[in-house]
N, C-alpha and C positions, 0 to 999 in steps of 0.2 A: 378207752381205746378210741382213737380218732376215726371218723367215718371215711368211707370212700365216696367220691363223687361219681355216680353211675352215668350221669348225663347232664348236659347243659344245652337247652334247646331254645333258640330264638324263634318266635312265631308271631304272626299277626293277630291270632285269636286263640283263646283257650276256653273250652266249654266243659262244664260238668254234666255228665249224663249218669244219673244214679251215683254210684261210688267211683265212677271212672272219669278221669280227666283226659280230654282229647286235645291235642295240639293241632291247630288248623293253620295252613299256609306257613309252614316252616320255611325259613329263609337262611341263606348264607351270604347273600349280597342284597343290596337295596338299590334299584335303579331309580333315577330321577331325571326330569327334564331341566331342572334349574338348581343352582346352588347360590346361596344357601338354600336348602330344601324348605318347602313349606313344612310347617310343623306336622309331624306324624301324629295323628289323633291318639293312637295307642299301639303298643306292641308289648310283648311279654318275653321274659327270659325265665325259663323253668329249670330248676336244678334239683336232681334227685340224689339224696344221700342215703347210705346204708352201711351195714357192717361196722358200726361204731356203737359206743355206749357212753352216755354222759351228757353234759350240758355244753353247748357250742354256740359260737357267734359266727354268722356268715355275713360278708359284705360283698357288694358288687358295684362296679363302676365301669363306665365306658370312657375311653380316652380318644381324643381326636388325633389326626395324623401328626400333630405337633406335640403330643403328649399331655395336652391339657384335658382336664375332666370336663365332659359335656355337662352343661347345666341341666339339672333334673335327672341325671343318670346314676346317682349314688344312692344305694339302699343298704340297710343293715337290719338283721333280724337274729334274735336268739332262738335256739330250738334245743329240744332234749330228745335223745334216743334212749328209750327205756331198756331196750335190748338190741343186740346187733342184727337181729333178723327182721325188725320192723323198720321199713324205710320211712323217710321224711321228705316232703316236697316243699321247696321254697319257690314261690311264684312271684316274681317282681313285675309289676305293671308300670310301664314307662309311658308317660303322657306328654303330648305336645313337645316332643324332642325335635330340635332343629339341628341338622347336620350342616355345618358351615361350608365345608369344602369337599371336593372329590378325594377319595383315598381310602386308606385302611384305618378302620376304627377298632381299637383293641378293647375287648371285653375281658375284665379281670374279676376273678372270683377268689375271695380270701376266706380262709377258715381260721378263726382265732388269730386274726391279724397277720397270718402268713399266706403269701400267694399260693393258691392251690391249683389254679388253672387259668390260662389265658388263651384267647383265640381271636381271630380277626373277622370282622364283617366289612366287606368292601362296599363303598358308595361309588357308584359309577353313573356316568351320564348316558342317557339313551336318546 
């Protein structure tokens, strides 16, 4: 049974406190004074999966406004859900990503090579 994606959260920091993961500085857009942007030191995209059972493969990538994959933004991971009531978190750490131009950047999440979710992060000038 394929899992459901409960959430996909872009954030600038993620910290573990005991058994709890906290997402800090969640964002939906990224402002910058210049383009291409200076490299972002790091940010995260966390995806929560549940209500599935079996072995799965998740891939994530970010496309620029021209549809090209951003360098360093492609990740892949296998995971197993033993039962449908136990969730699984995939946390992708993106480092030194340069956004070349203003505009809408598309985050794509694939499950077993099928597009499962996509959403946009806007890069805007301040």
